[in-house]
LOKENU-199150 format. One line per field, with one value per residue: residue in one letter; x, y, z of N, C-alpha, C in turn. Coordinates in steps of 0.05 Angstrom, whole numbers, padded with zeros to 5 digits, always signed. Layout:
selum = (A, ...)
n_xx = (X, ...)
n_yy = (Y, ...)
n_zz = (Z, ...)
ca_xx = (X, ...)
ca_yy = (Y, ...)
ca_zz = (Z, ...)
c_xx = (X, ...)
c_yy = (Y, ...)
c_zz = (Z, ...)
This chain:
selum = (M, E, V, T, R, T, F, C, G, F, C, P, T, L, N, K, D, Y, S, I, E, V, E, Y, E, D, A, G, T, P, D, F, P, N, R, Y, I, Q, G, L, V, T, C, I, H, H, G, C, P, N, V, S, T, C, S, I, K, A, T, V, P, K, E, I, L, V)
n_xx = (+00574, +00600, +00645, +00667, +00693, +00725, +00730, +00764, +00759, +00757, +00697, +00663, +00611, +00597, +00641, +00683, +00727, +00705, +00680, +00664, +00629, +00639, +00607, +00628, +00609, +00608, +00635, +00659, +00693, +00711, +00761, +00776, +00769, +00768, +00744, +00711, +00657, +00638, +00585, +00534, +00539, +00553, +00547, +00578, +00553, +00491, +00436, +00457, +00453, +00479, +00498, +00499, +00533, +00580, +00644, +00683, +00667, +00677, +00731, +00743, +00759, +00726, +00724, +00752, +00805, +00806)
n_yy = (+01449, +01513, +01569, +01628, +01691, +01753, +01815, +01876, +01944, +02004, +02040, +02072, +02090, +02102, +02132, +02115, +02069, +02003, +01938, +01874, +01813, +01749, +01691, +01628, +01573, +01502, +01469, +01424, +01372, +01305, +01313, +01364, +01370, +01409, +01456, +01518, +01561, +01629, +01656, +01683, +01753, +01801, +01866, +01907, +01954, +01958, +01953, +01975, +02006, +01988, +01934, +01895, +01918, +01927, +01953, +01931, +01877, +01864, +01855, +01809, +01739, +01693, +01640, +01595, +01554, +01511)
n_zz = (-00222, -00206, -00216, -00186, -00204, -00191, -00223, -00237, -00259, -00300, -00303, -00352, -00352, -00299, -00287, -00253, -00218, -00216, -00195, -00222, -00215, -00241, -00259, -00275, -00312, -00308, -00362, -00377, -00413, -00435, -00458, -00439, -00379, -00339, -00356, -00359, -00375, -00388, -00350, -00314, -00303, -00255, -00234, -00184, -00175, -00165, -00208, -00254, -00316, -00362, -00366, -00406, -00443, -00417, -00404, -00372, -00369, -00422, -00423, -00395, -00390, -00435, -00426, -00377, -00348, -00295)
ca_xx = (+00590, +00608, +00668, +00662, +00717, +00720, +00748, +00762, +00766, +00745, +00670, +00657, +00583, +00598, +00665, +00698, +00735, +00686, +00685, +00642, +00632, +00631, +00603, +00636, +00594, +00622, +00631, +00680, +00690, +00733, +00787, +00781, +00752, +00768, +00737, +00688, +00650, +00626, +00556, +00522, +00557, +00539, +00562, +00573, +00534, +00465, +00419, +00473, +00438, +00496, +00511, +00504, +00556, +00600, +00671, +00698, +00659, +00689, +00759, +00747, +00760, +00701, +00726, +00776, +00811, +00811)
ca_yy = (+01466, +01538, +01583, +01657, +01707, +01782, +01831, +01905, +01961, +02031, +02041, +02098, +02098, +02115, +02148, +02106, +02041, +01985, +01910, +01857, +01784, +01732, +01663, +01611, +01548, +01478, +01460, +01404, +01349, +01286, +01324, +01388, +01367, +01433, +01479, +01533, +01583, +01653, +01655, +01707, +01775, +01819, +01891, +01914, +01977, +01945, +01969, +01987, +02004, +01979, +01909, +01881, +01930, +01934, +01953, +01912, +01851, +01859, +01848, +01784, +01715, +01679, +01613, +01591, +01527, +01512)
ca_zz = (-00205, -00219, -00204, -00188, -00204, -00190, -00241, -00232, -00282, -00301, -00314, -00363, -00345, -00272, -00285, -00230, -00219, -00204, -00197, -00230, -00209, -00264, -00253, -00296, -00309, -00316, -00390, -00380, -00431, -00429, -00466, -00423, -00356, -00321, -00372, -00350, -00393, -00375, -00346, -00303, -00296, -00236, -00227, -00155, -00175, -00172, -00225, -00276, -00341, -00384, -00360, -00431, -00458, -00397, -00414, -00355, -00379, -00448, -00420, -00380, -00408, -00440, -00413, -00360, -00340, -00266)
c_xx = (+00597, +00630, +00662, +00689, +00708, +00740, +00743, +00770, +00752, +00717, +00665, +00629, +00582, +00622, +00682, +00708, +00714, +00694, +00660, +00649, +00623, +00630, +00610, +00622, +00610, +00615, +00652, +00673, +00712, +00760, +00795, +00763, +00749, +00760, +00711, +00683, +00635, +00596, +00547, +00544, +00541, +00557, +00557, +00556, +00507, +00448, +00433, +00457, +00453, +00510, +00517, +00527, +00578, +00628, +00689, +00693, +00673, +00718, +00764, +00746, +00732, +00701, +00752, +00780, +00819, +00824)
c_yy = (+01492, +01551, +01612, +01671, +01737, +01796, +01860, +01920, +01988, +02029, +02069, +02108, +02113, +02132, +02141, +02077, +02025, +01956, +01896, +01828, +01769, +01704, +01647, +01584, +01525, +01471, +01439, +01382, +01329, +01297, +01348, +01387, +01391, +01458, +01492, +01556, +01605, +01650, +01683, +01728, +01794, +01842, +01897, +01939, +01966, +01964, +01983, +01984, +01993, +01953, +01894, +01892, +01939, +01931, +01935, +01884, +01844, +01850, +01821, +01760, +01702, +01651, +01612, +01561, +01528, +01486)
c_zz = (-00220, -00203, -00207, -00186, -00203, -00207, -00236, -00257, -00281, -00315, -00325, -00357, -00319, -00268, -00260, -00235, -00204, -00208, -00208, -00221, -00233, -00254, -00278, -00291, -00321, -00345, -00397, -00399, -00424, -00436, -00449, -00398, -00337, -00335, -00361, -00369, -00378, -00374, -00337, -00296, -00278, -00230, -00198, -00153, -00184, -00188, -00248, -00302, -00365, -00380, -00386, -00447, -00440, -00408, -00397, -00365, -00405, -00446, -00406, -00398, -00411, -00429, -00397, -00355, -00311, -00257)
């Protein structure tokens, strides 16, 4: 199972506020059954040349508890 969250922020590449969607993948263990880790990141500006160095992505949590 995966969980998707949307995050907003300023994109210096496009000089505008944009959103990204982050898919968190199930990484649960017996001790932390509701743990999810960051997976695929999708920018709403399709074809963004800087997804790997996205400043919005840099601010989102690497893992979440749901």
